[in-house]
N, C-alpha and C positions, 0 to 999 in steps of 0.2 A: 322377797323375790329370788335371792341366792339358794335359802333353805328349800324352796319349792324345786328349783333346778336340781339339785342334788338329789331330792327325792325321786324326780323324774328319770335322771340317770340310773340311779341304783335299782329302779324299778324296771328300765328297760336291760339293765345287765341280767338280772334275774329271770327277765322273760326268755333272754337268749342265753342258756345255758350249754354252752359249746363243749363236747367231749376234749380234753387236755390233748389227747394224739392228733386232734383236730387243728387245735391252736398252734401246736409246737410242729406239727407234720413228723414226729419222732413216736417211736414206742419201745418199752424196754425188750419186749421179746423179740423185736426185728431191728435190730441194729442196723444203721445205713451202710454199715463195712460190707454187709452181706445181703441187704436186701434195698430195693427201690420203693419208697412208700409213696402213694398217690392217696390225696384226700377228694371227697365229693361230697355234696350237700344239695338238696333240693326240698321244694315245697308243693303242694298242690298235688293234681291229680299222677298217679302212678309214681309219686316222688321216691319211693324205695327204691325201685329200678333205676330212675333217674340217678339216685345218689350214688348208685353202684358203678352206673356206666359214667358218671362224671370222674369218679375215682380211678377208673381204669385209663380213662382219657388223661388224667393227670400225668398216670404214669408213663404213657405213650409221649406224652409233651416232653417230658424230661428227657427221655431217651433220644427222641428226634433232635431236641436242642443239641446234645452230646454228639449224636450222628453227623449233624450237619457241620457241627465244629471240628469233627475229624475230616470229612470231606475237603471243607476248606483249606484245613493245614495241607492236604494232599495236593491240593490245587496251587496253593502258594510256592510249596516245595517244587512244583512242577512235576511231581511223581506221576500225576496222572494228566491226561490231556482233555480239556472240555471239548474240542473239536472231534475229538475221536469218534467213529461209529460205534464202539464200544461203550461210550459215554453215558448215553440215556439209558440202555440197558443197565449198565451199572447202577445208575440212581433209581431204576425201578426197582432193581433187587434188593436195594439196601431198605427202601420202604416195604417192600414184601416181607422181609424178615422180620421186622418191627411187629407187623401184624399177625405175623405165626405165632412170635414169642408172646404176645398179647393174652393168647390162648391159656397161657399159664399162669395169667394173674389170679389171684386169690383173694377174696373179700374176706377179711380176718377179723372186723369191727363193723358193727351197725350199732348205732343209737339213734332214738326217735325223741325229740325234745316236745313234749305235749305242749307246753305254753306257745312256743312259734310255730308248731306244727311243721318241724324240719326233721327229714331224715340226714343222716351224717354217715359215710362209709369210709372205710379204710382198706385199700388194696395194696397188696405186696407182692413183688417179682424176686424170687429166689435167684440171685446173680449165680451162685455155685451150680444151681440145676443146669445152666447153660454153658458156663464158662468150661468145665472139664470137657465134656465132648465136642465143644466149639473147638476147643484148644488142638484135640486131636486130629479133626478135620482139617484145621488149618496145616499142621505139620504135615498131613498126608497130600495136601494139594501143592503145599511149596515143594515137597520132593518130587512131585510130578512135574513141576515148572522147570525144577533145575534139571531133570532127565532131559525133558526137551530141549533145554539150551544146551546142554553137554553134547546132546545128540547132533544138534544143529551145527556145534562148532566143529565136529566130528566130518558132518557132511560137508562143510566149508572146505576142510583139508583133503578130502576125496574130490575135491570138483564139482560137488553135486549140489549146485548153488539152487536151484528150485526147490529141492527138498530141505535145504536149509532154512529158506524163507518161509516155507510152509510150518516149518517146528517152530521157528519164531513167532510167527503170525499165532500159532496154537498157543505158544506160551504167553505172548500179550494179551490174548483173549482171555485166558485161565486166570491171569494175573487180575484182570478187571473184575472176574467173576467172584474171585476169592476175597478181593478186597471189599467187596459189599459185606462179608461176614467178619472180616478184620475191622473195619470201622464200628461195626456193631459191638465186637469184643473190647474194644479199648473204648467204647461209650460206657460199659456197664464195669469195666475191670479196674481195680486199682493199679495193676501194673500191665502197662500196655504191650500188646504182643509185639515181637521182635522174631521176624524170622532169620534162620541161618543163612538163607540166600540173600547175597545183594544184587539183587534185580528188580528193575522197576519198568514200567510200560514205558516211559519215556526213553529210557537207557535201550530198551529193545525196540522202539520205534526207530532210533538213531541208528543202530545197527543194520536194520532192514533197509533203510534208505542210502545206507553206505555201500552196501550189496548190490542193490539196484542200480544205482549210479555207474558203478564199475562194470554194467552189462552192456554192450554195444552189439549194433546191428551193421555188419558190413556187407558191401555191394560185391558180389563175385563176378557176375556176367550180366548183360543186358542191358547196360546204361547208354543212354544217347542213340536210340534207334530212330528210324524214319520208316512211316508207314501211312498208307492211304487211309482215310476216315474210313472207319467200320470194317477195316481188314486187322488180322491179327498180327502182331508186332513179328518180325521175323525171327527173333531169338527169344528164348523164355528168360524171365527175370529171376536170377539165382542170388540167394542172400545167404549169408552166415551169421548166427547168433555166438556172440564170445563173451565171456566172464573175464577180465583183466585184474586179477589179484596178483598174489605174488607169482604165480606163473598163468598165461593165458589158459583158457580151458572151453571147448566148445560145448554149448548148452544144448541137449537133447529134449526134445518132447515139449519144447519153448512153444508158447501160443502166439503165431504173429499174422497179423491182418493185411492184405494187400487192398488198397483202396485209392480209387481215384481222388485226385484233389478236392473235388465237390463234396467228398465224403462218401460217396456210395462204394459199398464194400465188393469188391472183384470175388476175393477167396479167402478164407480162412483157413491155415495149415499149422501142422505141428512139425518142427525141426526133426530131423533123422538123427542117427547116432553122432553122425559129424557135425551137428548143430546147423545143418544145411535145409532149405526149403526153396520150391520153386514155383513158377505159375506160367501159364500162357495168358496174355492179355490182349484185348481189343486196342485199336487206337481209337481214341475219341477226342472230341473238340475240334473247335475250328483249327484251321491251317497256323501253324506256330508252335510255339513250344507249350508241351502239357507235362504233368508228371503223375506219377504213381506213389502213393506213400506207403511204405511199411512199417507198422507199429508194433509193440510187442506188450503182452499183458500176461497177469498173473491171476486166474480165476479167484474169486474169493476175498482178495486183498482189500481191505477198508478204503474208504473214499480219501484219508488222509494221506495216501501215496499217490494219487492220481497226477499230482504234477511232477514227482519225480520219474515216474513210469511214462510221461508225455515226454521226456527227454529221450527216451530209448527209440529212435526211429531213423529211419534214412529216406531218400528219395531218390526214384529213378526218371531221369528225363527222357523223354521222347518229342518228336516233332511228327506232325500229321500235315498232310498236304490233301486238299480238295480236288486235286487234278483227277480227271475223269469219272467223278464220283455222280451218280445217276441223280437227276431230279426226280421230284414225286409231288403229286397233288394230292390234297386232303379232301375228305369227305365223310363227315360224320351225319348219319341220319338224325334229322329233327334239328338241325343247327339253325335252318331258316325260320323255323316257327317258336323255337325255344330258345331266350337268351341265355340261359343258365348254360346249355348245350354248346350254344356259339361260342360263349366267352369260355368253356372247356377246350373247346375245340382252338381257340386262338393260343391257350396255354400250349397245347400239343404241337402248334406251327412253331412257337417259339423253342420248345425242346428240340424239334427237330432242327432247325437252324443253328441252336447254339451248339449241336454236335456236328457241324460242318455240312450239312444237306441243304440242298437247295430247294425252295417251292416255285413250281411253274404248273400253271393251270392247265397247259395243253400238255403234261409229263404222259410217258408212255405208262408210267406205274403211279397207282394210286392207293392211299393209306385210307381205308374205310373202317367205318365203324359203326356199333349201334349201342345205345345205353339202355340198359335193363335194370331193375331194382326189386328189391323184395325186404318185407318186414321180418327182422331177425327176432325181435321180441318186443313185447309191451309190458309196462310195469306202472302200476298204480302209485305215483308219487304223491307228495304233500301238495302240491299244486295242482293234481289233476296226473291224467295219463300220459306215460313218457315212451315215446316209439323209437325204438333201434332200427336203422334202415342201412341196407348195405346196397350201394350202388356199384354197377359194373360197367366197364367200358371195354367191349370186345372189339380189339383191332386186328386188321388183315392188310398184307400188302399183296396187291393183285398187278398181274401185266395184264394190261389192257389188248394189247395186240393178240395174245394167246389165250388171254381167259383164265391163265392159270394163277391159282393162289400160292404165291412164294413164302408165305409164312404168316404167323399169328401171334398174337400178346393178349394177357388180359390184364386189365388194371381194376384193382377194387378199393372201396373206400367206405368206411362207416361212420354214421354220426347219430345222435340221440336229439329229438324235438319235442315238442308238444303236440304236434301232429305229424302224420306220415309226409304231408308235402314239405314241414319246415325240416325235418330231418333229412329227407331226399335232397333239398336244396344244399342243405350242409354237407353233406355228402360228396355232391358234386364239386362245391367249393373246395373242398379237402382234398379231391384227388391230386395224386402226384405221378408223376411219370418216372418210371426208372431208365436212367440215361443208358445204362449196360442193355437192358433188353430192347430198347429202342434202336439203338444202334446194330444190335445183331439182327433186328427185323429189317431195319432199312439196307444192311450190307448185302442181302439177297436180291436188291434191285441193280442187278447187272445186264448191261447189253452185250452182245457178242462182237469182239472187237474184229 
């Protein structure tokens, strides 16, 4: 019995005569010091091509393991931030580089074992073919990063804070871009690449946060005013944006947004050479204390800076009084017959009352309106036809005594549905009223004193 087993094993061994380079994954012509070796085997239909593909896939697998190891190391050392907007792009580029490099893989050995009907393939990737050119590319990129960083420091010294932040942001982005190539370099090189520049994305992120934290919005004038609902505040709201570093410096061309507490934007402005900006605003809201918020933004800055940016803000307080505010009635065509239009009219009434105006059926002034709709587009989807419908509510303010139209506004909403009616209903339900436009319209309801 033992003799029989030995004979079977010997017979099986002879049937499967694997090449030595396949067994050891080494080759005297291609030392691992200079090459990455991948092996592949396949039987059956198209086995020859499949063996080649498997060998190349083996090379790719080895590189990916090393690249992921390099990425993990960067993460552990907090050199890169996984929460950054740039991180996903960095990962994608790291994968893309591997795919590009694999086009340089060569199949240098092929053997066919007739007994087992198996094709064997050996793929090699010449490390030096990429390392020398890649090293030059890394050197040039880090030199550009250093210049961006050095220029940013000069901008800070000159009080040009926004330019400094922009340069630092560009440097941070470029580091993420070059890291995707650097991790590949380190994955295939015996000696890791060490840039001459001691800069990291985390370090630059910290510097940007520090700069933003020293930016303040100061109120110059226009705080604590009083006005009737719907009327313009007596004075303009004036602010100044200042950077408090070693010395205080006004920031010109800063993006500031004036908005009501509800979030509705009044106006976006750029500060002048003195760091100042101003607007005129309508008094909105029911009688009592209300506020207008002024916030600061830097276009193109990644989301990880949202929290520190949100701290750069100030508020103007003002009081509204509903004294002598005219009452209005509301009449939307079709509201009695169509529940959806009636529900929308109720939302309109709530918005009017929310802004300090009163509803009275026998009022001299009426807010009238009519709903229209149109099919914007139709698309054949997986589950059938999809319709995009735009609903529009045209509103007007009319003086019943004189018959005069005192003002008008339009509210639009779009929605997608499986039928025109479904899309139309969604559009009506999704209709939102601009408080600012509504107050501007209603403020025309004035009686002669």
